[in-house]
N, C-alpha and C positions, 0 to 999 in steps of 0.2 A: 331581953334572951329572946324582948316576942318578938327581931324585929329577925333574927333568926327562924324562924317561926312562920316570917310569910314570902317565903323566901322559896317562885316555885319549885320547884321537884326537878323539868324542863334547864330553868338556869345555871342549878348545882351542876347538870349531867355534861353541856353545853360548855362550862369551864371547865371541870375531868375529863371530861373521854371530847372532843370540839369535832372528833366529824364522827361520829356515832351521838352524841349533844346534839348536834347539826339540824340533825336525817330524825330525830325523836322528834324535835321539837319541831320541826314541817308536819310529822310523821299525825303526834299528839292533838299539835291546833288547828286540822281540821278534822282531827275528828270530833277535839270536843267541837267543833261547830255544830256536829251532826250528829251527832252523841246525848250531846247533855239535853238541848230541848225535848226530844222524843222520850226520852226518860223522865225528863221533872214533868212531860206533858202525859206521861200514859201515868203516871203515882199519880195527877196530882186530877185529871180528866175522872175519877168513877164517884169524886169530891165535891165538881162540879159541876155533875146531870144528874136531873132527874128526880130518884131511884127507884122506881120502874125502867125506866127504860133503858138504865143500868141493870137490873133484872134480866127482861129483854130479855137482852146480850149477850146475858151470861145465855140462861137460855140456850142459845140459836144454838151455842161456840161448841153448850157440854152436847148438843145436836150433832156436830157434823155438819149443819148446814152455811 
């Protein structure tokens, strides 16, 4: 049962709909390479930077600078 849960969505789509699956696999593969690290960095960065700097950045964004 665990093996079924670990099956990637792109592989299932490629097996069911070969043309759409392969195209989607290429598109999602490129998107994962870009959006994954950006999303993780966006979530983790405020916790990795000194709190006064985070407050300063948030204040500047609120002012529209």
